[in-house]
Each structure stands twice: as structure tokens, then as C-alpha cells.
TIBA-189971 format. One record per residue (C-alpha): residue number from 1; x, y, z. Coordinates in steps of 0.05 Angstrom, whole numbers. Example, Ala and Ser with C-alpha at 12.3 -4.5 7.8 and 13.67 -1.06 7.14 Angstrom:
REM TIBA-189971
seq,u,v,w
1,246,-90,156
2,273,-21,143
***
This chain:
REM TIBA-189971
seq,u,v,w
1,-2204,-1255,1283
2,-2226,-1198,1241
3,-2235,-1140,1290
4,-2258,-1091,1236
5,-2315,-1136,1219
6,-2331,-1144,1290
7,-2335,-1072,1301
8,-2379,-1065,1236
9,-2429,-1115,1266
10,-2430,-1075,1329
11,-2441,-1007,1291
12,-2496,-1036,1249
13,-2535,-1062,1311
14,-2526,-992,1339
15,-2545,-954,1277
16,-2606,-1005,1271
17,-2584,-1027,1203
18,-2585,-961,1170
19,-2520,-980,1141
20,-2497,-1054,1123
21,-2439,-1089,1157
22,-2399,-1086,1088
23,-2412,-1012,1082
24,-2391,-996,1152
25,-2329,-1043,1146
26,-2300,-1001,1088
27,-2308,-936,1127
28,-2269,-964,1190
29,-2198,-939,1190
30,-2132,-955,1223
31,-2103,-894,1255
32,-2030,-878,1235
33,-2011,-864,1305
34,-2023,-922,1357
35,-2035,-872,1410
36,-2103,-855,1375
37,-2124,-928,1382
38,-2126,-988,1339
39,-2188,-975,1299
40,-2222,-913,1284
41,-2294,-896,1254
42,-2307,-827,1225
43,-2380,-809,1228
44,-2383,-756,1173
45,-2418,-798,1123
46,-2476,-809,1174
47,-2489,-737,1183
48,-2538,-735,1122
49,-2574,-800,1143
50,-2582,-781,1219
51,-2588,-705,1202
52,-2545,-693,1264
53,-2473,-662,1273
54,-2419,-718,1266
55,-2386,-706,1334
56,-2456,-718,1364
57,-2467,-782,1327
58,-2399,-805,1349
59,-2416,-791,1421
60,-2483,-828,1416
61,-2450,-889,1384
62,-2396,-890,1437
63,-2449,-902,1491
64,-2483,-958,1449
65,-2420,-1000,1432
66,-2401,-1052,1486
67,-2355,-1109,1476
68,-2301,-1143,1516
69,-2257,-1137,1451
70,-2252,-1063,1464
71,-2223,-1037,1526
72,-2232,-963,1514
73,-2274,-922,1463
74,-2252,-845,1457
75,-2294,-789,1419
76,-2244,-744,1384
77,-2286,-695,1343
78,-2325,-736,1292
79,-2284,-794,1303
80,-2295,-856,1347
81,-2226,-883,1369
82,-2226,-956,1395
83,-2171,-987,1434
84,-2173,-1066,1433
85,-2167,-1104,1495
86,-2090,-1123,1492
87,-2095,-1183,1539
88,-2157,-1214,1508
89,-2137,-1201,1438
90,-2064,-1219,1445
91,-2079,-1286,1474
92,-2129,-1297,1419
93,-2077,-1280,1366
94,-2023,-1320,1394
95,-2069,-1382,1411
96,-2092,-1378,1336
97,-2020,-1377,1311
98,-2001,-1438,1356
99,-2063,-1476,1336
100,-2060,-1461,1262
101,-1982,-1456,1250
102,-1973,-1449,1174
103,-2048,-1443,1163
104,-2045,-1381,1199
105,-2066,-1322,1156
106,-2103,-1366,1103
107,-2166,-1338,1069
108,-2217,-1378,1031
109,-2247,-1328,985
110,-2218,-1368,925
111,-2268,-1424,938
112,-2226,-1473,904
113,-2229,-1440,833
114,-2171,-1456,783
115,-2119,-1399,767
116,-2081,-1415,705
117,-2013,-1375,711
118,-1971,-1367,644
119,-1903,-1354,676
120,-1829,-1362,662
121,-1832,-1385,589
122,-1760,-1382,567
123,-1741,-1401,496
124,-1709,-1467,482
125,-1637,-1474,457
126,-1623,-1404,485
127,-1593,-1391,551
128,-1640,-1380,616
129,-1622,-1306,626
130,-1632,-1258,679
131,-1689,-1232,640
132,-1730,-1293,653
133,-1719,-1284,731
134,-1777,-1232,739
135,-1831,-1271,704
136,-1808,-1336,742
137,-1804,-1308,814
138,-1865,-1264,809
139,-1909,-1321,778
140,-1886,-1369,828
141,-1902,-1322,889
142,-1972,-1306,857
143,-1984,-1379,853
144,-1965,-1390,928
145,-2007,-1328,947
146,-2073,-1344,911
147,-2065,-1417,939
148,-2061,-1384,1010
149,-2128,-1348,990
150,-2169,-1413,972
151,-2150,-1418,896
152,-2120,-1477,860
153,-2059,-1450,818
154,-2040,-1482,750
155,-1969,-1461,734
156,-1957,-1465,657
157,-1889,-1455,629
158,-1908,-1431,560
159,-1840,-1448,524
160,-1815,-1413,465
161,-1806,-1480,423
162,-1831,-1462,357
163,-1813,-1411,300
164,-1766,-1398,242
165,-1701,-1396,287
166,-1711,-1474,295
167,-1703,-1479,219
168,-1642,-1437,226
169,-1614,-1479,284
170,-1627,-1545,244
171,-1591,-1514,183
172,-1530,-1496,228
173,-1528,-1563,260
174,-1530,-1599,197
175,-1472,-1555,173
176,-1426,-1550,231
177,-1458,-1587,292
178,-1422,-1639,330
179,-1473,-1687,369
180,-1422,-1701,429
181,-1409,-1628,441
182,-1482,-1614,443
183,-1494,-1670,491
184,-1438,-1643,537
185,-1461,-1571,538
186,-1527,-1564,501
187,-1545,-1491,511
188,-1478,-1465,502
189,-1464,-1505,437
190,-1533,-1490,410
191,-1527,-1416,420
192,-1460,-1416,390
193,-1489,-1451,324
194,-1544,-1401,325
195,-1497,-1341,327
196,-1451,-1372,276
197,-1514,-1381,228
198,-1526,-1305,234
199,-1452,-1288,224
200,-1448,-1329,159
201,-1511,-1309,136
202,-1493,-1237,127
203,-1442,-1259,70
204,-1483,-1321,49
205,-1559,-1297,48
206,-1577,-1364,17
207,-1573,-1392,86
208,-1634,-1353,104
209,-1672,-1396,51
210,-1645,-1461,81
211,-1667,-1441,148
212,-1740,-1429,122
213,-1737,-1491,81
214,-1721,-1532,146
215,-1773,-1499,184
216,-1826,-1516,129
217,-1804,-1589,137
218,-1812,-1583,214
219,-1880,-1559,201
220,-1897,-1608,150
221,-1877,-1662,203
222,-1811,-1686,167
223,-1784,-1739,213
224,-1709,-1716,215
225,-1729,-1644,228
226,-1777,-1668,282
227,-1727,-1712,313
228,-1673,-1658,320
229,-1724,-1606,347
230,-1749,-1660,401
231,-1674,-1670,416
232,-1661,-1593,423
233,-1725,-1584,465
234,-1707,-1644,513
235,-1637,-1620,523
236,-1657,-1552,536
237,-1713,-1571,587
238,-1659,-1617,627
239,-1614,-1552,633
240,-1672,-1508,653
241,-1697,-1558,705
242,-1629,-1554,740
243,-1642,-1476,751
244,-1715,-1485,768
245,-1695,-1540,820
246,-1645,-1489,850
247,-1703,-1441,858
248,-1753,-1488,880
249,-1799,-1474,826
250,-1847,-1530,797
251,-1896,-1527,738
252,-1958,-1563,724
253,-1953,-1559,647
254,-1894,-1547,597
255,-1944,-1537,542
256,-1905,-1487,498
257,-1917,-1456,428
258,-1909,-1522,389
259,-1966,-1553,431
260,-2017,-1502,396
261,-1999,-1516,325
262,-2057,-1564,311
263,-2106,-1516,350
264,-2100,-1450,309
265,-2140,-1472,247
266,-2201,-1476,292
267,-2186,-1404,316
268,-2186,-1380,250
269,-2249,-1416,232
270,-2282,-1388,288
271,-2264,-1321,272
272,-2287,-1329,198
273,-2356,-1360,224
274,-2364,-1299,267
275,-2347,-1255,206
276,-2288,-1218,247
277,-2234,-1229,197
278,-2220,-1177,145
279,-2164,-1169,93
280,-2110,-1116,103
281,-2048,-1111,59
282,-2061,-1185,37
283,-2058,-1202,113
284,-2120,-1227,157
285,-2134,-1180,216
286,-2190,-1170,268
287,-2209,-1097,271
288,-2207,-1066,340
289,-2222,-991,321
290,-2279,-992,374
291,-2233,-1014,429
292,-2185,-960,406
293,-2131,-1010,389
294,-2095,-1026,328
295,-2116,-1084,286
296,-2097,-1153,313
297,-2054,-1193,261
298,-2082,-1267,254
299,-2049,-1293,187
300,-1993,-1261,148
301,-2001,-1255,71
302,-1964,-1324,62
303,-2018,-1357,105
304,-1970,-1364,167
305,-2004,-1355,232
306,-1979,-1312,290
307,-1966,-1301,363
308,-2036,-1276,370
309,-2067,-1337,337
310,-2027,-1381,377
311,-2049,-1343,444
312,-2121,-1344,422
313,-2115,-1419,416
314,-2084,-1422,482
315,-2134,-1381,518
316,-2190,-1423,490
317,-2150,-1490,506
318,-2143,-1468,581
319,-2214,-1447,592
320,-2239,-1514,561
321,-2185,-1557,599
322,-2178,-1520,668
323,-2248,-1480,668
324,-2209,-1424,704
325,-2236,-1374,750
326,-2177,-1326,728
327,-2124,-1335,677
328,-2059,-1294,690
329,-2002,-1278,640
330,-1939,-1257,681
331,-1900,-1221,620
332,-1861,-1156,620
333,-1898,-1094,608
334,-1873,-1084,534
335,-1923,-1137,518
336,-1983,-1098,545
337,-2011,-1078,474
338,-2012,-1155,455
339,-2054,-1176,514
340,-2101,-1116,504
341,-2110,-1140,432
342,-2115,-1217,456
343,-2173,-1200,509
344,-2210,-1154,460
345,-2210,-1206,405
346,-2240,-1258,455
347,-2288,-1210,476
348,-2310,-1196,403
349,-2313,-1274,394
350,-2368,-1275,447
351,-2327,-1307,503
352,-2348,-1275,572
353,-2295,-1309,607
354,-2246,-1261,573
355,-2263,-1211,633
356,-2228,-1262,676
357,-2161,-1258,640
358,-2109,-1207,664
359,-2038,-1189,641
360,-1991,-1181,702
361,-1938,-1136,674
362,-1873,-1119,708
363,-1811,-1072,697
364,-1744,-1085,671
365,-1682,-1114,705
366,-1626,-1064,697
367,-1550,-1067,702
368,-1514,-1000,709
369,-1585,-966,690
370,-1587,-1003,624
371,-1634,-1063,602
372,-1594,-1131,610
373,-1583,-1145,536
374,-1585,-1216,504
375,-1564,-1193,435
376,-1500,-1212,407
377,-1485,-1266,459
378,-1482,-1209,512
379,-1524,-1256,562
380,-1523,-1249,639
381,-1540,-1322,660
382,-1587,-1333,717
383,-1553,-1394,738
384,-1482,-1360,743
385,-1513,-1304,783
386,-1550,-1355,832
387,-1484,-1389,840
388,-1442,-1328,851
389,-1494,-1303,903
390,-1493,-1375,934
391,-1414,-1369,938
392,-1418,-1301,970
393,-1468,-1327,1026
394,-1417,-1384,1036
395,-1361,-1336,1045
396,-1408,-1294,1095
397,-1418,-1356,1135
398,-1346,-1377,1138
399,-1329,-1309,1167
400,-1384,-1301,1217
401,-1404,-1375,1235
402,-1351,-1424,1211
403,-1379,-1478,1259
404,-1448,-1476,1227
405,-1477,-1546,1209
406,-1502,-1552,1137
407,-1462,-1493,1111
408,-1474,-1512,1038
409,-1547,-1520,1047
410,-1556,-1453,1085
411,-1511,-1416,1033
412,-1560,-1442,979
413,-1623,-1421,1018
414,-1592,-1353,1035
415,-1558,-1340,964
416,-1621,-1359,924
417,-1667,-1326,974
418,-1631,-1260,970
419,-1638,-1258,891
420,-1712,-1274,896
421,-1727,-1223,953
422,-1690,-1166,922
423,-1738,-1176,860
424,-1802,-1187,899
425,-1793,-1128,953
426,-1801,-1079,897
427,-1870,-1061,865
428,-1869,-1106,802
429,-1879,-1047,761
430,-1813,-1017,781
431,-1749,-1025,742
432,-1699,-1064,787
433,-1624,-1044,790
434,-1583,-1112,796
435,-1531,-1110,849
436,-1509,-1172,887
437,-1476,-1135,942
438,-1543,-1100,955
439,-1577,-1166,956
440,-1535,-1200,1009
441,-1535,-1143,1058
442,-1557,-1172,1127
443,-1586,-1102,1144
444,-1641,-1063,1112
445,-1696,-1092,1065
446,-1665,-1156,1043
447,-1679,-1232,1045
448,-1620,-1248,1089
449,-1645,-1195,1142
450,-1712,-1233,1143
451,-1679,-1300,1146
452,-1629,-1281,1200
453,-1688,-1252,1243
454,-1722,-1319,1233
455,-1661,-1360,1255
456,-1645,-1312,1311
457,-1717,-1324,1337
458,-1712,-1401,1329
459,-1644,-1391,1371
460,-1684,-1361,1423
461,-1736,-1419,1425
462,-1679,-1470,1431
463,-1647,-1436,1486
464,-1712,-1427,1526
465,-1729,-1500,1510
466,-1796,-1482,1488
467,-1850,-1526,1457
468,-1916,-1501,1430
469,-1950,-1555,1469
470,-1921,-1532,1537
471,-1953,-1463,1531
472,-2005,-1449,1589
473,-2071,-1421,1566
474,-2072,-1366,1613
475,-2007,-1323,1605
476,-1981,-1282,1662
477,-1967,-1218,1626
478,-2009,-1151,1607
479,-1983,-1154,1534
480,-1965,-1081,1538
481,-1892,-1089,1513
482,-1915,-1142,1465
483,-1970,-1105,1433
484,-1939,-1074,1375
485,-1910,-1146,1354
486,-1984,-1175,1368
487,-2011,-1117,1322
488,-1967,-1135,1264
489,-1983,-1210,1269
490,-2058,-1190,1262
491,-2045,-1154,1197
492,-2015,-1222,1161
493,-2077,-1239,1128
494,-2091,-1167,1105
495,-2023,-1165,1072
496,-2036,-1232,1039
497,-2107,-1209,1014
498,-2077,-1144,983
499,-2021,-1184,948
500,-2074,-1231,921
501,-2123,-1179,900
502,-2067,-1134,865
503,-2023,-1191,842
504,-1969,-1158,882
505,-1920,-1201,921
506,-1886,-1135,947
507,-1941,-1132,997
508,-1919,-1196,1030
509,-1843,-1178,1026
510,-1855,-1111,1055
511,-1900,-1139,1114
512,-1848,-1190,1136
513,-1788,-1138,1133
514,-1834,-1092,1178
515,-1851,-1151,1226
516,-1773,-1171,1228
517,-1757,-1098,1246
518,-1812,-1094,1302
519,-1790,-1159,1330
520,-1719,-1140,1327
521,-1736,-1079,1368
522,-1776,-1113,1418
523,-1721,-1163,1431
524,-1670,-1107,1443
525,-1718,-1079,1494
526,-1744,-1141,1529
527,-1705,-1198,1562
528,-1747,-1255,1534
529,-1704,-1311,1567
530,-1698,-1282,1640
531,-1737,-1322,1692
532,-1804,-1283,1706
533,-1873,-1298,1704
534,-1878,-1268,1633
535,-1827,-1317,1602
536,-1879,-1366,1576
537,-1921,-1311,1542
538,-1858,-1280,1511
539,-1833,-1345,1485
540,-1902,-1357,1456
541,-1898,-1291,1421
542,-1825,-1310,1392
543,-1854,-1375,1364
544,-1913,-1340,1331
545,-1863,-1291,1297
546,-1825,-1352,1271
547,-1887,-1383,1244
548,-1905,-1317,1207
549,-1838,-1300,1182
550,-1828,-1373,1156
551,-1894,-1371,1121
552,-1882,-1303,1092
553,-1817,-1326,1062
554,-1850,-1389,1036
555,-1905,-1350,999
556,-1846,-1312,965
557,-1810,-1380,946
558,-1759,-1371,997
559,-1734,-1422,1049
560,-1721,-1403,1120
561,-1656,-1435,1152
562,-1665,-1445,1228
563,-1591,-1432,1239
564,-1545,-1379,1204
***
């Protein structure tokens, strides 16, 4: 159902193969104004090849192109403007949606290749803050979008579960901890212990030495240290899983920093073998002067390995275990230099697959124009935000539709969906201003607006008692009034492709908002349910809109309630 490609094939035949189908497809445009047609082909680039004026070429081509897909071809200057056959195309599009259901819009250029996605990655024993929302929801949406394009996503939660802070935490627990309190409220209690350690260490600097000593024990495999670390990790994961469940986010791997402890020596050896390590201020670095980057620090002067060493080990492990076609890191833009260095070092090591690695950066989450702070215990907890959003959605339901069945479930779908959509509707590089009131509005570019449009369309189908299998093959309508909605349905796979190629879920978010607006305008102007020969066709169109809105929301990680 690629009409651009169909036109490119017709043009290629008319031009006797002077330009390939792929070259022609790139040149075909979509006019901004629908009165100028559905597709346009500019003939300027053919002037040199044909040695003729572009307007003459346009005229000649218009006489050679014949296809039932195009009901009208107009020549406007050097442009060939083509109008699709509304009845033929509409019935084809609606027929495809009804037949394919949620598979509609799927693409296959991924060819089953694995895509590893490093996402979310909170630090254990610390609260799951709003700061981790963006990596989580952008990564989750990208996973669903690449899957829709034929790839196999592998979602990795690279947990922050190693480092000197765990020595400090063990010290604090040994001095002031209470096992029962930790069991009752693990994250809150562990964070309080961590903060107390830093407060006490200002007047008692020897605590820092104790923290380092306990971390050394942990690195050396001391059983007590390992048992405490494992307990803190398990308790944290249980707490995190509650939040992930609320957002319907799942992972294929929780291999965090600790997982790569025994894999870093190999990286250092490989770098030594390839004579890439040089000494700088008693530390071991890889020089990246040719790449116009600062040196990449591999080992500190005391022999301790660093983030870069760990990430090199992780990249090699992921290639060897998952043989990825692409490896993505959904991490804030402030880490851009780190990932440039990481990819540059792998390239220097001779790993050609480093070209298939990409950092997917994103902007900050702001509150009153400032970055949400996690220092000094000033943490905005993601779970509290989600629960507040759900409560506000519940309040809206009580006011507008108190008889709604499954109120709690719908409030959860709307409240969580509002938070996720507010993030994903923006280009990921933009900073986002946090505002629950803005998120939950039922008008404008919001999650509840799209969900409400979906629920409204489902209600029309229930009232019309319409079933997909009851639709007649030959609809009694010209599709003139429906054409704008049909045109939008045709664009679904293009929006998905753009979102996949650019790792930009906002392409799908913007698409479903636009579709919802076009549908609502159509519904306001056309009496869908009145008895007429067009009724079946119109209900089939409404059904097609529900399929695409639901699938669009799913690709963003958002549920679609049938009643609101």
C-alpha cells in the first residue's frame, strides 16, 4: 500500500529506466495543500537528462502514466500533481486495517536483527526519581517501535549496583542500621542511612576510610559484605519492580555494573595487546587526539578500573552474547562525551561493529525551569508522581462519569498514560517542564485527549452494533467526506518508520494526536450512526481509527481504555 513506490515504478517505466525506482521515490513529494493533489513529482532534476524544459517533461509524463490508482493527473508548471482514486484507495486502506488489525503499519526492514537497548538504569538503594522517567519511557517506546519494524528488541536495565557508595552504605548499616526497618521500607531507610553517613563524615573523616575498606572487602569477595550488598540489591529491585509494573515496563536483563566486574581485566589485556594504553599522571588512558576527543581514562593511579572500562566490557559482552544489529544507549545528553569516547576506543580496538552503537540522548526534566534535584534528599519520586496523576484522573472520572465501570483501572490507565505521553510528545532533545495539570488536560496534545478519542470511537461502534466481520466488501459511499481521515490512516507506517530511523517516539505521539483531531472534526460534521447507505462504510472507518489509535498508544507504552 505504498502509493509513492507505485508512482515511482510507473515513472521509471515512462522514463525508460533513466532513473531507478529508489531515486524517483525520493523525489516524490506530498503537497502541503490537499487541493494540489495527494502526491507531486517535480520534473526539474530531469531537465539535464532529457535536455528539455521541466514543464514539457511534466506534460509528456502526464500522458504516459495510466493507473486506476490515480483518478486525476494535473500539470502545474514543472510539477506533476496526482490525485488518488478515493473510492479504490479508501476501500483498500480500510480493508487492510480490518484484515491486519494491530499488525497494520508493521514494517519488516529490521529482518529479525537484535537491538540491545540500555535504558532506565537506576542506582540501587536510592529512590526511583523523576530523573529516571525519561530513559525508561523513551527506551520502552523505542523497543516497541523497532519491534514494529521487524527487529528483536533486548531491553537491558544496566543497574547502578557497584562502587564506593556501597562501602559507605555497609558502614552506615553496621553502625546505625535496623534490619526490620530496612525490610519495611527499604529505599527510604537505606537512603536515610546513606545521608547520615555523609552528615557524620563531615565531623568524622575516618568514616570515609571505613567506607573504602568495606568496599575493598566487597571487591575481594568477603561473605558478609556480599550478603549485605545482595540484600540491598534484592530489596531495591523489588521496590523498582512495583513502579515498572505500574508503567507496564519489562526487561530482558538486569545485568548491572557488578555483572561486569570479572570481565574488565580482559578489556585491559586487549588494550595492552593492541598497544593502545599509555600512562598519563600515573593513570592508564587511551589517547583519542586524532578523534578530537580528550583521552579515555581506563585505570586510575591506584589500579581501580572506571566507568569506561566497564562500558567497554559491557559492549563486547553484548556483541558476543546478542550479536546485535544495533546497540542503543538511552542516556541523558550530559553523557554524550562518554559515549563518543567509548565508541572511538572500540573502533581503535578494531571492532567494526562499534559503528552500530548509538547514544540516544535526551533533555532534562525541569520543575519551575530548574533541573529536578536529587541532592540533599530533595528527590521527586516517580511513584509519588504516578500515584498523584492516577488520583487526579480518578477525581476527573468521579466528576464526569461516576457510573463508569472499572473506575480504578481506567484511572490508572489515564493517570500513568498522561505522564508517559507528556514526555514522549516532545522531541527527546527538548527539556520538559513538569506539570501534572498540563498532563491531564482532556484538550490539546495530551494522552487523555487521545485516549478519550479512542473511547469515544469505541462507544460509536457499540451504539452502531458494528462487527468487523459484518462489513460488506463494497461500501456504498464516495469517501469524499472521509478522505482526510483515510489519508491520515495511510500515513501510519511512515510515522513509525520516521520514529524508528530517528529513534524519536514523538513522531508516533504527534501522529496519533493529529489523527485524533482529524477524526473528531469528521465526527462533528458527519452523522455516522444515522440510517443511510453510507452507515456501514462510516462505521468501518471509525473501527479503523480505533485500531490505529490503540496501536499508536501501545507503541508509546500506553493503554487504551474502551470507556472513559
